[in-house]
C-alpha beads as a LAMMPS data file, in Angstrom:
LAMMPS data file: protein, C-alpha beads

85 atoms
84 bonds

1 atom types
1 bond types

-500.0 500.0 xlo xhi
-500.0 500.0 ylo yhi
-500.0 500.0 zlo zhi

Masses

1 110.0

Atoms # bond

1 1 1 -9.070 -1.430 -4.838
2 1 1 -8.050 1.515 -6.899
3 1 1 -9.341 4.413 -4.851
4 1 1 -7.532 6.576 -2.363
5 1 1 -7.879 9.404 0.083
6 1 1 -5.242 11.529 1.710
7 1 1 -4.493 10.273 5.215
8 1 1 -6.764 11.603 7.971
9 1 1 -6.585 11.384 11.750
10 1 1 -9.677 9.153 12.151
11 1 1 -8.765 6.642 9.425
12 1 1 -8.118 3.888 11.966
13 1 1 -11.846 3.811 12.749
14 1 1 -12.417 2.443 9.233
15 1 1 -9.813 -0.321 9.582
16 1 1 -12.386 -2.690 11.114
17 1 1 -13.738 -3.402 7.624
18 1 1 -10.341 -4.587 6.405
19 1 1 -9.520 -6.368 9.681
20 1 1 -12.785 -8.333 9.493
21 1 1 -12.109 -9.304 5.888
22 1 1 -8.595 -10.468 6.765
23 1 1 -9.795 -12.553 9.716
24 1 1 -12.217 -14.231 7.281
25 1 1 -9.341 -15.125 4.954
26 1 1 -9.907 -12.279 2.502
27 1 1 -6.890 -10.153 1.593
28 1 1 -7.624 -6.610 0.399
29 1 1 -5.162 -5.028 -2.011
30 1 1 -5.114 -1.249 -2.466
31 1 1 -3.358 1.061 -4.863
32 1 1 -0.477 2.958 -3.255
33 1 1 -1.699 6.002 -5.139
34 1 1 -0.517 8.303 -7.870
35 1 1 0.583 11.239 -5.766
36 1 1 4.349 10.876 -5.991
37 1 1 5.419 9.541 -2.598
38 1 1 2.428 10.703 -0.554
39 1 1 0.830 8.249 1.833
40 1 1 -2.832 7.497 1.096
41 1 1 -5.634 5.545 2.743
42 1 1 -6.619 2.669 2.572
43 1 1 -3.164 1.481 1.461
44 1 1 -1.757 2.846 4.741
45 1 1 -3.946 0.447 6.746
46 1 1 -1.995 -2.418 8.360
47 1 1 -4.839 -4.722 7.261
48 1 1 -4.376 -3.972 3.556
49 1 1 -1.660 -5.063 1.119
50 1 1 -0.481 -1.897 -0.615
51 1 1 0.516 -2.259 -4.246
52 1 1 2.491 0.294 -6.242
53 1 1 4.099 0.417 -9.638
54 1 1 7.691 -0.712 -10.027
55 1 1 10.049 -1.594 -12.817
56 1 1 12.114 -4.752 -12.373
57 1 1 15.433 -5.093 -14.172
58 1 1 16.454 -8.679 -14.906
59 1 1 19.726 -10.261 -15.893
60 1 1 20.035 -12.782 -18.744
61 1 1 19.077 -15.615 -16.366
62 1 1 15.874 -13.824 -15.408
63 1 1 16.980 -12.896 -11.887
64 1 1 16.023 -9.470 -10.543
65 1 1 19.062 -7.192 -10.450
66 1 1 17.309 -3.997 -9.373
67 1 1 13.898 -2.497 -8.805
68 1 1 12.799 1.100 -9.306
69 1 1 9.559 2.570 -7.997
70 1 1 7.535 4.547 -10.502
71 1 1 7.922 8.262 -9.910
72 1 1 4.230 8.884 -9.270
73 1 1 3.618 5.900 -6.968
74 1 1 2.758 6.623 -3.366
75 1 1 4.044 5.049 -0.208
76 1 1 5.854 5.551 3.053
77 1 1 5.147 5.297 6.776
78 1 1 1.688 6.354 7.940
79 1 1 1.221 9.295 10.272
80 1 1 -1.755 7.573 11.941
81 1 1 -1.428 3.778 11.578
82 1 1 0.790 1.564 13.716
83 1 1 3.409 -0.502 11.919
84 1 1 2.331 -4.149 11.742
85 1 1 4.307 -6.627 13.817

Bonds

1 1 1 2
2 1 2 3
3 1 3 4
4 1 4 5
5 1 5 6
6 1 6 7
7 1 7 8
8 1 8 9
9 1 9 10
10 1 10 11
11 1 11 12
12 1 12 13
13 1 13 14
14 1 14 15
15 1 15 16
16 1 16 17
17 1 17 18
18 1 18 19
19 1 19 20
20 1 20 21
21 1 21 22
22 1 22 23
23 1 23 24
24 1 24 25
25 1 25 26
26 1 26 27
27 1 27 28
28 1 28 29
29 1 29 30
30 1 30 31
31 1 31 32
32 1 32 33
33 1 33 34
34 1 34 35
35 1 35 36
36 1 36 37
37 1 37 38
38 1 38 39
39 1 39 40
40 1 40 41
41 1 41 42
42 1 42 43
43 1 43 44
44 1 44 45
45 1 45 46
46 1 46 47
47 1 47 48
48 1 48 49
49 1 49 50
50 1 50 51
51 1 51 52
52 1 52 53
53 1 53 54
54 1 54 55
55 1 55 56
56 1 56 57
57 1 57 58
58 1 58 59
59 1 59 60
60 1 60 61
61 1 61 62
62 1 62 63
63 1 63 64
64 1 64 65
65 1 65 66
66 1 66 67
67 1 67 68
68 1 68 69
69 1 69 70
70 1 70 71
71 1 71 72
72 1 72 73
73 1 73 74
74 1 74 75
75 1 75 76
76 1 76 77
77 1 77 78
78 1 78 79
79 1 79 80
80 1 80 81
81 1 81 82
82 1 82 83
83 1 83 84
84 1 84 85
């Protein structure tokens, strides 16, 4: 999914959609957003895999030596969602 909303206090009421999908074996991926470090829904849902832009730096053997998040990618801990176990 490539849509987002700023976090809101009742967002957990919408998590049932993603929870039901996950229990059926469907994984939902959501954009982490383009708001420069802000947390957005639905990527803040514990039932969604949040995906943001990163740059991987590789050595000559192809191993990752470092990773840098894109400056406009979102992410961080939610103000309303519990951290998954």
